[in-house]
Residue frames relative to the residue before (quaternion, step in Angstrom):
aa qw qx qy qz dx dy dz
V 1.0000 0.0000 0.0000 0.0000 0.00 0.00 0.00
N 0.1960 -0.7956 0.5682 0.0755 3.46 -0.93 1.03
L 0.5554 -0.5845 0.4609 0.3708 3.55 -1.20 0.44
Q 0.6370 -0.5252 0.4055 0.3924 3.59 -1.36 0.46
K 0.1956 -0.7328 0.6368 0.1388 3.55 -1.16 0.75
C 0.6562 -0.4929 0.4401 0.3643 3.46 -1.50 0.45
D 0.4643 -0.6765 0.5038 0.2700 3.51 -1.03 0.93
N 0.7001 0.5051 -0.2657 0.4292 3.60 1.09 -0.67
C 0.8319 0.1649 -0.0305 0.5290 3.58 0.72 -1.13
N 0.4430 -0.7438 0.4231 0.2673 3.61 1.24 0.00
S 0.4436 0.6407 -0.5178 0.3529 3.58 1.10 0.49
S 0.5511 -0.6334 0.4622 0.2852 3.57 -1.20 0.71
F 0.3654 -0.6695 0.5952 0.2529 3.61 -1.06 0.67
K 0.5035 -0.6384 0.4938 0.3083 3.70 -1.10 0.61
W 0.6030 -0.5609 0.4288 0.3713 3.59 -1.12 0.54
S 0.6801 0.4826 -0.3024 0.4616 3.56 0.83 -0.90
K 0.6766 0.4925 -0.3298 0.4370 3.61 0.87 -0.70
I 0.6243 0.4896 -0.3590 0.4916 3.61 1.10 -0.57
F 0.6441 0.5337 -0.3297 0.4378 3.57 0.91 -1.04
K 0.6828 0.4821 -0.2940 0.4636 3.66 0.82 -0.96
S 0.6156 0.5708 -0.3888 0.3797 3.60 0.98 -0.53
F 0.7766 0.2906 -0.1885 0.5262 3.63 1.00 -0.53
W 0.5897 0.5566 -0.3647 0.4576 3.61 1.29 0.14
W 0.8576 -0.0323 -0.0592 0.5099 3.54 -0.58 1.23
T 0.7313 0.4597 -0.2478 0.4388 3.61 1.10 -0.23
S 0.4811 -0.7060 0.4259 0.2978 3.66 1.14 0.34
Y 0.6609 -0.5600 0.2989 0.4004 3.49 0.87 1.11
K 0.0365 0.8031 -0.5887 0.0838 3.59 0.58 1.17
Q 0.6135 -0.5466 0.4429 0.3587 3.43 -1.45 0.32
L 0.3498 -0.6701 0.6084 0.2419 3.51 -1.29 0.51
K 0.1326 -0.7566 0.6305 0.1115 3.50 -1.17 0.72
C 0.4537 -0.6989 0.4812 0.2723 3.53 -0.81 0.93
D 0.4271 -0.7087 0.4991 0.2573 3.53 -0.82 1.01
N 0.6708 0.4974 -0.3220 0.4460 3.68 1.03 -0.62
C 0.8537 0.0974 -0.0694 0.5069 3.69 0.56 -0.96
G 0.5573 -0.6556 0.3921 0.3252 3.71 1.09 0.09
T 0.4395 0.7045 -0.4608 0.3134 3.63 1.18 0.15
N 0.2870 -0.7510 0.5632 0.1908 3.60 -0.94 0.87
H 0.1458 -0.7581 0.6352 0.0226 3.40 -1.32 0.93
K 0.1619 -0.7801 0.5962 0.0991 3.51 -1.08 0.66
I 0.5540 -0.6281 0.4358 0.3297 3.57 -1.05 0.72
T 0.4479 -0.6804 0.5102 0.2761 3.59 -0.99 0.79
S 0.6480 -0.5317 0.3890 0.3823 3.57 -1.24 0.58
F 0.6691 0.5001 -0.3182 0.4484 3.55 0.94 -0.95
S 0.6407 0.5180 -0.3374 0.4554 3.60 1.07 -0.66
R 0.5836 0.5605 -0.3800 0.4482 3.64 1.09 -0.49
S 0.6725 0.4877 -0.2800 0.4812 3.46 1.05 -0.87
T 0.6180 0.5505 -0.3350 0.4504 3.55 1.14 -0.64
V 0.5912 0.5377 -0.3615 0.4803 3.62 1.02 -0.81
A 0.6794 0.4949 -0.2970 0.4531 3.72 0.79 -0.96
A 0.7114 0.4756 -0.2813 0.4342 3.48 0.85 -0.97
M 0.6378 0.5163 -0.3140 0.4775 3.60 1.11 -0.78
S 0.6931 0.4626 -0.2755 0.4792 3.67 1.09 -0.56
I 0.7723 0.3357 -0.2056 0.4985 3.68 0.85 -0.84
L 0.6355 0.5835 -0.3673 0.3475 3.61 0.70 -0.82
P 0.6758 0.4967 -0.3298 0.4334 3.64 0.81 -0.88
I 0.6008 0.5466 -0.3316 0.4799 3.57 1.13 -0.75
W 0.7295 0.4494 -0.2704 0.4390 3.57 0.77 -1.03
I 0.6543 0.5223 -0.3164 0.4462 3.59 0.97 -0.89
F 0.6922 0.4685 -0.2631 0.4818 3.54 0.85 -1.01
G 0.7173 0.4582 -0.2810 0.4434 3.64 0.77 -0.95
Y 0.8046 0.3205 -0.1841 0.4647 3.62 0.88 -0.65
I 0.7704 0.3544 -0.1818 0.4978 3.59 1.16 -0.53
L 0.8241 0.2861 -0.1140 0.4753 3.52 0.73 -1.10
S 0.3058 0.8095 -0.4636 0.1907 3.55 1.30 0.12
P 0.2362 -0.8039 0.5272 0.1414 3.67 -0.53 1.12
S 0.7534 0.3804 -0.2175 0.4902 3.57 1.15 -0.30
D 0.4293 -0.6722 0.5247 0.2976 3.54 -1.16 0.49
N 0.5367 0.5829 -0.3970 0.4632 3.68 1.31 0.05
I 0.3812 -0.7651 0.4831 0.1894 3.49 -0.45 1.30
F 0.6419 0.5002 -0.3487 0.4650 3.72 1.11 -0.53
T 0.5934 0.5339 -0.3564 0.4856 3.62 1.03 -0.52
S 0.6857 0.4907 -0.2888 0.4534 3.56 0.76 -1.04
A 0.6573 0.5328 -0.2852 0.4503 3.44 0.92 -1.02
G 0.6748 0.5117 -0.2875 0.4474 3.55 0.91 -1.07
I 0.6610 0.4803 -0.2817 0.5030 3.59 0.94 -0.87
G 0.6655 0.4911 -0.3083 0.4700 3.61 0.87 -0.70
L 0.6355 0.5001 -0.3130 0.4980 3.55 1.07 -0.69
L 0.6465 0.5055 -0.3243 0.4705 3.66 0.99 -0.72
M 0.6211 0.5163 -0.3301 0.4886 3.57 1.01 -0.67
G 0.6313 0.5408 -0.3042 0.4652 3.58 1.02 -0.84
V 0.6622 0.5022 -0.2863 0.4768 3.52 0.91 -0.90
I 0.6647 0.4756 -0.3124 0.4841 3.59 0.90 -0.90
G 0.6131 0.5308 -0.3412 0.4754 3.67 0.97 -0.70
F 0.6456 0.5287 -0.2928 0.4668 3.53 0.90 -0.86
L 0.6944 0.4769 -0.2643 0.4697 3.55 0.92 -0.91
L 0.6782 0.4745 -0.2977 0.4758 3.52 1.13 -0.40
T 0.4423 0.7330 -0.4357 0.2778 3.65 1.21 -0.17
P 0.6154 0.5574 -0.3900 0.3981 3.64 0.85 -0.77
Y 0.6613 0.5320 -0.3213 0.4200 3.61 1.10 -0.39
V 0.7706 0.3367 -0.1686 0.5143 3.55 1.27 -0.41
V 0.5703 0.5273 -0.4338 0.4567 3.65 1.12 -0.02
R 0.2310 -0.7539 0.6096 0.0819 3.34 -1.38 0.76
Y 0.1847 -0.7686 0.6058 0.0906 3.45 -1.29 0.76
K 0.1901 -0.7704 0.5918 0.1418 3.56 -1.09 0.42
E 0.6447 -0.5612 0.3918 0.3405 3.46 -1.24 0.66
V 0.3610 -0.6931 0.5741 0.2446 3.59 -0.93 0.76
L 0.2150 -0.7932 0.5544 0.1312 3.58 -0.65 1.06
């Protein structure tokens, strides 16, 4: 899986730039460092960010929990959610702002 590329010049965005664009900033636009083209996150990708952060916690915590200890289950579920959130820059897609 590759990171998103600029629609205009085909240069790749950095993982950190994509991650920061939806972390604490309400999905701000990405600006290509090479050509200056602005890109905005698609609606589907916004849902993907939420799903990859929340669903692993929910699925593991309520369905696949291997332990009767709620703290162990919650901790592993939270870890899976964090891992999912860290992987989101590889699956979110941006489109050029016209």
